Every structure is written in C-alpha cells, then in structure tokens.
C-alpha positions, 0 to 999 in steps of 0.5 A, a space after each residue: 646962419 644956423 644950418 637945416 637939419 636933415 635927418 638921414 635913414 640908416 641901412 645895417 650890415 648885411 650879416 647879422 643885421 646889428 650894425 647901422 651903416 651909411 654910405 658916407 656920401 650921403 652925410 658929404 652931399 648934405 654938407 656939401 649942399 648946406 645942411 647939417 646931416 644927422 643919422 637916424 637909427 630905425 631899431 627904436 620905439 616907434 613911439 619916439 618918432 615925433 620926438 624925432 622928427 621934432 629934432 628935424 628941419 627936413 629928412 633924407 629917406 635912403 637906399 637899402 634893400 627890397 620891401 615886403 611886396 604884400 604891401 602893394 597886394 603881391 607876393 615875394 619874387 625869388 630874386 629879391 634882397 629881403 630888408 630888415 623888417 624892423 628897418 621897413 616898419 620904422 620908415 613906414 612910420 616916419 614918412 607918416 609923420 613927416 608928410 602930415 608935418 609937410 616937412 621937406 623929404 628927398 628919396 633915393 633909391 628905396 627911399 623912392 620906392 618907400 615914397 611911392 609905395 607909401 602913396 599906394 603905388 607898386 614896384 616892379 619887382 625884378 626889372 630884367 624880367 619885365 617886358 618893355 621896349 629897348 630895355 636897358 640894365 638897371 642893376 650895377 654889373 660885378 667887376 665892371 664900372 657903374 653903368 650910367 645912363 640918360 634920363 628925360 627931366 621934365 623941367 617944368 617941374 619942381 626937382 627938374 627944374 634945379 635939375 637944370 637940363 632936359 636930359 642928364 646922365 645918371 648912375 643906376 644900382 637897382 634892380 626894381 622900380 616904379 610900377 603904378 604910381 602913387 596917388 598925387 605925384 607926378 613924374 619928374 624923369 624916364 629912363 630910355 626904356 620908360 623906366 620911372 627914375 623920378 617924381 614928386 608930388 607938386 602940392 607939398 613944399 618938398 616931396 620928390 624922389 629919385 631912383 637913381 643914387 646922386 649922392 655918389 655923384 654929388 660933385 657933380 652940380 645936377 646931382 647935388 642939385 637935389 641936395 640942395 633944393 631939400 636944404 633950401 625948402 628945409 630952412 626955417 624962415 
C-alpha cells in the first residue's frame, strides 16, 4: 500500500537565511507513523502553492521563529526572534489553500501559532512577562536538560483520544503561546499555569496543533500519536 504523502514545512539557517533547514526528527516521526515525508521550500512563487498541495495528502506545519505581530494587532516585543518574512508569507498562503481543500493538517510549535493567528486568534509574545497564577518556565534553558511538564488533556477531543490519557508529560521550547483562541478552535490540552498547549477544529477532518515538540519524543507512544493521526486522516480510501 502506498504511503500518504505528508508535506513538511521548512525553516532556514540562522545566519544568512540562504539554506532550507528541517530537523531530521520531523521526517523520522512522519515515516515511523506510516507517512512519506516531503520537504516544502518556501522561497517560491506563491502562485505555485496549489500545485505543491496537489502533490500532498496531508501536511505538518513545523516549528520556527516568531511571526510579525501586526497580524494580530500588536507591535514587536523587544525579545522576539523575527521570522524570515518569506517563510511567514508562504505559510499563511499555504494554510489558506490547505484549509480550503479540507486537507488534514498538524501544527507543531510555530505551526500551532500559525494556525491560531490564521483563524483570527492572537499570541502572548513573551510568556515570562505574562502574569498568570503558578507560572512555569516554557523556554529551553541553555546548558540544561530540556524542560518537561505535565499537560491536562481533554480526552473527548479527536487529538485527545489518540494521546490516550487525561495527563501526559511534554517537552517545552517556546516563549510565545496562544492568547486569544482563534475562531472555531477547541482547546485540547493546557499546562498547569493555564497556557494553551493544544487545540483543534472539530469540524474538519484534521486541523489540530500542539505547542510542544512531539517529533523530538516520537519514540514515546503518546508523542508519536499526533503523527499517526495525521497519517491516518491523510489516507485516500
């Protein structure tokens, strides 16, 4: 049986932004989940996007730097790390085409923020300065082991069902997060301090996102599960 083709958005090298970059674990997670990963370039003529999407059965929007906050009515915070505007423009055009076709989509980290803002939501630009009860650290601290914390999962949701438990342990590498949830989105998981860690649109075959990085933990069943769900929803019967 042919594997579903899963498009995977790419990032860039930090210095010259002249090379595409994709952490190998994204493709490895998609492959282990039963999909065929294909990397998507972003510095292209956007009129070609429909042809790229023609090649795909599903898509994973990967992690990256910070989008321009003008998209949700704010100015740049001094501690953001600005994204290559070519990637940002490409991904907003790409997600519009993907949603129009009701193509199964999974967002990871920046991918989740993209999905939320695309739906009219907003972001907290710098979580360490965002007052909230029992605040925890969501960033990766240099020279320390990657931070992990629990999240509470709504197991009645599509993604929550495959995560398989009402609480799981996730890794965390982000300084931004969902502020206002976008139109039509439903919360799937939250951190102990109330930060939204996952959401979905229950009206689509799959339009789901996680703020953590399951591709870096895909050897653990619950973190391979989002990729398996993406692949399963991307199968052409």
